[in-house]
C-alpha positions as CSV (number, residue, x, y, z in Angstrom):
1,M,33.2,124.0,94.2
2,F,32.5,121.6,97.1
3,S,35.0,120.0,99.4
4,G,35.2,116.2,99.8
5,Q,34.1,116.6,103.4
6,Q,31.0,118.5,102.3
7,I,30.2,115.9,99.7
8,V,30.6,113.0,102.2
9,A,28.4,114.7,104.7
10,T,25.7,115.3,102.1
11,L,25.9,111.7,100.8
12,V,25.7,110.3,104.3
13,E,22.7,112.5,105.0
14,L,21.0,111.1,101.9
15,G,21.7,107.5,102.9
16,I,24.0,106.7,99.9
17,S,25.7,103.4,100.4
18,H,27.9,103.2,97.3
19,V,29.6,105.9,95.1
20,V,30.2,104.4,91.7
21,W,32.5,106.7,89.8
22,L,35.0,107.7,87.2
23,P,36.2,111.0,88.5
24,D,37.4,114.0,86.5
25,S,39.9,116.6,87.5
26,A,37.2,118.7,89.3
27,L,35.5,115.8,91.2
28,G,38.7,113.7,91.8
29,P,39.8,115.7,94.8
30,W,36.9,114.2,96.7
31,E,38.4,110.7,96.5
32,A,40.4,110.7,99.8
33,D,37.3,111.8,101.8
34,L,35.0,109.4,100.0
35,E,37.4,106.5,100.5
36,A,37.8,107.4,104.2
37,A,34.1,107.6,104.9
38,P,33.1,104.5,106.9
39,S,29.5,104.4,105.7
40,L,30.3,104.8,102.0
41,Q,31.8,102.3,99.6
42,L,33.8,103.8,96.7
43,L,33.6,101.8,93.5
44,R,35.8,102.8,90.6
45,V,34.9,101.9,87.0
46,C,36.9,102.0,83.8
47,R,34.1,103.4,81.6
48,E,31.0,105.4,82.4
49,G,28.7,102.8,80.9
50,E,29.9,100.4,83.6
51,A,28.9,102.9,86.3
52,W,25.2,102.7,85.3
53,A,25.2,98.9,85.2
54,L,27.0,98.5,88.5
55,A,24.7,101.0,90.2
56,G,21.7,99.2,88.7
57,G,22.9,95.9,90.2
58,L,23.5,97.5,93.6
59,H,20.0,99.1,93.5
60,L,18.4,95.7,92.7
61,G,20.4,94.2,95.6
62,G,18.8,96.7,98.0
63,K,21.6,99.3,98.2
64,S,21.5,103.1,97.6
65,P,24.2,103.8,94.9
66,L,25.1,107.1,93.4
67,V,26.8,107.4,90.0
68,V,29.5,110.1,89.8
69,I,30.8,111.0,86.3
70,Q,31.6,114.0,84.1
71,N,29.3,115.2,81.3
72,T,31.5,113.8,78.6
73,G,31.1,110.4,80.3
74,L,27.4,110.9,80.3
75,F,27.5,111.2,76.5
76,E,29.7,108.0,76.3
77,S,27.3,106.0,78.6
78,G,24.0,106.8,76.9
79,D,23.1,103.3,76.0
80,A,23.7,101.9,79.5
81,L,21.8,104.9,81.0
82,R,18.9,104.2,78.6
83,N,18.8,100.5,79.6
84,M,19.0,101.1,83.4
85,L,16.8,104.1,83.7
86,F,14.2,103.6,81.0
87,D,14.0,100.0,80.1
88,L,14.5,98.6,83.6
89,K,12.9,101.7,85.2
90,L,15.5,101.9,87.9
91,P,15.4,105.2,89.9
92,L,19.2,105.8,89.9
93,Y,20.7,109.2,90.7
94,A,23.9,110.8,89.4
95,L,26.2,113.7,90.2
96,I,27.6,114.8,86.9
97,G,30.5,117.2,86.5
98,Y,29.5,120.0,84.2
99,R,32.7,120.7,82.4
100,N,33.4,124.4,81.7
101,Y,30.0,125.5,82.9
102,L,31.6,128.4,84.8
103,V,33.7,129.5,81.9
104,E,32.1,132.3,80.0
105,N,32.1,132.1,76.2
106,S,33.5,128.6,76.3
107,A,33.6,126.9,72.9
108,D,33.5,123.5,74.7
109,S,30.8,121.5,73.0
110,A,30.3,119.4,76.1
111,K,29.1,122.5,77.9
112,H,26.6,123.2,75.2
113,F,25.2,119.7,74.7
114,T,24.8,118.6,78.4
115,E,21.4,120.1,79.3
116,P,19.8,119.5,75.9
117,I,20.8,115.8,76.1
118,L,19.3,115.5,79.6
119,R,16.1,117.2,78.4
120,A,16.0,114.8,75.4
121,W,16.3,111.9,77.8
122,G,13.6,113.4,80.0
123,L,15.9,113.1,82.9
124,D,15.0,115.4,85.8
125,Y,18.0,117.4,86.9
126,V,19.3,120.5,88.8
127,V,22.4,122.6,88.3
128,L,24.6,123.2,91.3
129,D,26.4,126.4,90.3
130,Q,27.0,128.1,93.7
131,P,29.1,127.0,96.6
132,G,26.0,127.0,98.9
133,S,23.9,124.8,96.5
134,L,24.2,121.4,98.3
135,P,20.8,121.8,99.9
136,K,19.4,121.9,96.3
137,L,21.0,118.5,95.7
138,V,19.5,117.1,98.9
139,E,16.0,118.4,98.0
140,H,16.2,117.2,94.5
141,Y,17.5,113.8,95.4
142,R,14.8,113.3,98.0
143,E,12.1,114.4,95.5
144,C,13.3,111.9,92.9
145,H,13.7,109.2,95.5
146,A,10.2,109.7,96.9
147,A,8.7,109.6,93.4
148,G,10.7,106.5,92.4
149,K,12.3,108.2,89.4
150,P,15.8,108.8,88.3
151,G,17.5,112.1,88.5
152,A,20.8,114.0,88.3
153,A,22.6,117.0,89.7
154,L,25.0,118.8,87.5
155,V,28.1,120.1,89.4
156,A,29.4,123.3,87.8
157,E,33.1,123.1,86.9
158,G,35.6,125.6,85.5
159,R,37.0,128.9,86.5
160,M,35.9,132.3,85.3
């Protein structure tokens, strides 16, 4: 939905210092642009739970990290998310690939559980489901940052 160049420009505008990620097939094409961006450091993890812990350490060290994972990884990383966002009260932000969101009548359980799980966690989020929705990300990120609270943007994936 978004090109790597669009994502890089948006993250630079937001002052992101580090992208901590485990990409999926929809977000993975951003890698070359993220890696080439001089003001961003791309950090790869093996498991999504590691992304939250690494981002937490970067935040405590004065950096501005962004977690980038898919919704299935969100499910896998729940305990690390809970610890970083709610026990330590760190205002981390994530871009989360929303698998099969754009596929009508998808039987994919990941699509059906994503938003209810975010609501259960009480995590403020927006859905980016249109090619022109990056300003929505910028606005939401800035609102969360100003309030000192965590947040997420769900990046719609899939083809209709």
